[in-house]
C-alpha positions as CSV (number, residue, x, y, z in Angstrom):
1,M,121.1,103.9,83.6
2,K,118.5,103.1,81.7
3,I,117.9,99.2,82.6
4,M,116.0,101.2,85.8
5,R,113.3,102.4,83.5
6,N,111.5,99.7,83.9
7,P,109.6,99.6,87.1
8,K,110.5,96.1,87.0
9,V,113.9,95.6,87.7
10,N,113.0,97.6,91.0
11,A,111.0,95.1,92.1
12,A,113.5,92.0,91.3
13,I,116.4,93.7,92.6
14,I,114.4,94.1,96.0
15,L,112.6,90.8,96.2
16,I,116.2,88.6,94.7
17,I,117.4,90.5,98.0
18,T,114.1,89.5,100.5
19,A,114.2,86.3,98.9
20,F,117.7,85.5,100.7
21,Y,116.9,86.9,103.8
22,S,113.2,86.2,104.8
23,P,114.2,82.0,104.3
24,I,117.3,82.6,106.9
25,F,114.7,84.5,109.2
26,I,113.0,82.1,108.9
27,S,114.3,79.1,109.0
28,A,116.5,80.6,112.2
29,S,113.5,81.2,114.1
30,G,112.7,78.4,116.7
31,H,115.7,76.5,116.0
32,I,117.7,74.7,118.4
33,E,121.1,75.9,116.8
34,F,120.5,79.1,116.2
35,E,118.7,79.4,119.7
36,R,121.9,77.8,121.8
37,M,123.9,80.7,120.2
38,L,121.7,83.4,121.7
39,S,122.3,84.9,125.9
40,H,119.6,84.5,127.7
41,A,117.2,86.9,128.0
42,D,117.9,89.1,131.1
43,T,121.8,88.8,131.7
44,L,122.1,92.3,130.6
45,N,121.9,95.2,132.5
46,N,120.1,96.4,129.4
47,A,115.9,96.0,128.9
48,F,116.8,96.9,125.2
49,W,118.9,94.0,124.0
50,N,117.1,92.4,126.6
51,A,114.0,92.8,126.0
52,W,115.7,91.2,121.8
53,S,117.3,88.5,123.2
54,A,113.3,87.1,124.5
55,F,112.0,88.1,121.4
56,L,115.0,85.7,119.4
57,I,114.1,82.4,122.2
58,Q,110.8,82.5,121.7
59,G,111.5,82.2,117.7
60,N,109.6,85.3,116.3
61,L,112.6,86.2,113.8
62,K,109.7,85.0,111.5
63,H,107.3,87.1,111.8
64,I,109.8,89.6,110.6
65,G,110.5,86.9,107.5
66,Y,107.0,87.0,106.5
67,A,106.6,90.9,106.7
68,Y,109.4,91.1,104.5
69,I,107.5,88.4,102.1
70,V,104.5,90.5,102.4
71,L,106.2,93.6,101.7
72,A,108.4,92.9,98.7
73,A,105.2,91.1,97.6
74,A,103.0,93.9,97.6
75,I,106.2,95.5,95.7
76,V,106.2,93.7,93.0
77,I,102.1,93.4,92.6
78,L,102.4,97.4,92.3
79,S,105.6,98.1,90.2
80,F,104.5,95.3,87.2
81,I,100.4,97.3,87.7
82,R,102.6,100.2,86.3
83,K,102.0,100.7,83.5
84,Q,105.3,103.3,81.7
85,N,108.3,103.3,82.6
86,Y,110.5,105.8,84.8
87,D,111.4,108.5,84.1
88,E,114.8,110.5,84.5
89,Y,113.8,112.3,87.8
90,Q,112.1,109.7,88.8
91,I,115.4,107.3,88.8
92,G,117.0,109.6,89.9
93,I,115.1,109.7,93.2
94,L,115.4,105.1,93.1
95,K,118.6,105.8,92.8
96,K,119.8,107.3,95.5
97,G,117.9,105.7,97.4
98,F,119.6,102.3,96.1
99,I,123.1,104.6,97.1
100,V,121.9,105.5,100.8
101,S,121.1,102.4,101.6
102,G,124.6,101.1,100.1
103,I,126.2,103.4,102.7
104,V,124.2,102.9,105.6
105,M,125.0,98.9,106.0
106,I,128.6,99.7,105.0
107,C,128.6,101.9,108.2
108,L,126.7,99.7,109.8
109,F,130.0,97.1,109.9
110,P,131.6,99.5,112.0
111,A,128.7,99.4,114.1
112,A,128.6,96.2,114.4
113,L,132.2,95.5,114.8
114,L,131.6,98.3,117.8
115,L,128.9,96.0,119.5
116,V,130.2,92.5,118.8
117,L,134.0,94.4,120.6
118,S,131.6,95.7,123.6
119,D,129.9,92.4,124.2
120,P,131.0,89.3,122.4
121,N,127.9,87.5,124.3
122,Y,125.3,89.4,121.9
123,A,127.3,89.3,118.9
124,I,124.1,87.4,116.8
125,E,121.3,89.6,118.4
126,A,123.3,92.7,117.8
127,L,124.1,91.2,114.6
128,T,120.3,89.7,113.3
129,F,118.9,93.2,114.8
130,L,121.1,95.2,112.5
131,V,120.1,93.4,109.3
132,A,116.6,93.1,110.0
133,V,116.4,97.1,110.8
134,H,118.4,98.2,107.8
135,W,116.1,95.6,105.0
136,A,112.9,96.3,107.1
137,A,114.4,99.9,106.4
138,V,114.2,99.7,102.6
139,L,111.5,97.1,102.3
140,I,109.4,100.4,103.3
141,A,110.9,103.2,101.7
142,D,111.0,101.5,98.7
143,L,107.1,100.8,99.4
144,A,106.8,103.7,100.1
145,Y,108.1,105.4,96.7
146,V,106.8,102.2,94.5
147,I,103.0,104.1,95.8
148,K,104.4,107.6,95.8
149,W,105.8,107.3,91.8
150,G,103.4,104.2,91.2
151,K,100.1,106.1,89.8
152,G,101.3,105.8,86.2
């Protein structure tokens, strides 16, 4: 995959996916229809899901969207500063990272289904949590990769 040699391709992939998630998170945060679909905090006998539901109801999802933009911007800036293309070793690491990310996302679908089947009232909270954590992990891992290998 010669296209992956260019650090700007990695930045473009990250930027495109972040440009999808961030506006959704920012616009949904505090939106009345989104809040109506959420279960009210303290209705489940689980402190974590009650706290996550309260986090969403208070309109804090926008902070995750803004954090995504900051992380993606850092990845783009560091990728554009890089003077050289990646070598085969670096490309292998990058490809493995994208493959692991894809496999994790595929594995999250059954987990999401299990969460929805166990309590459909918290379906939106569960799906939002899984997507937020997955993409945050991808951004952090990619940023670490760009910092480690971006010295050129």
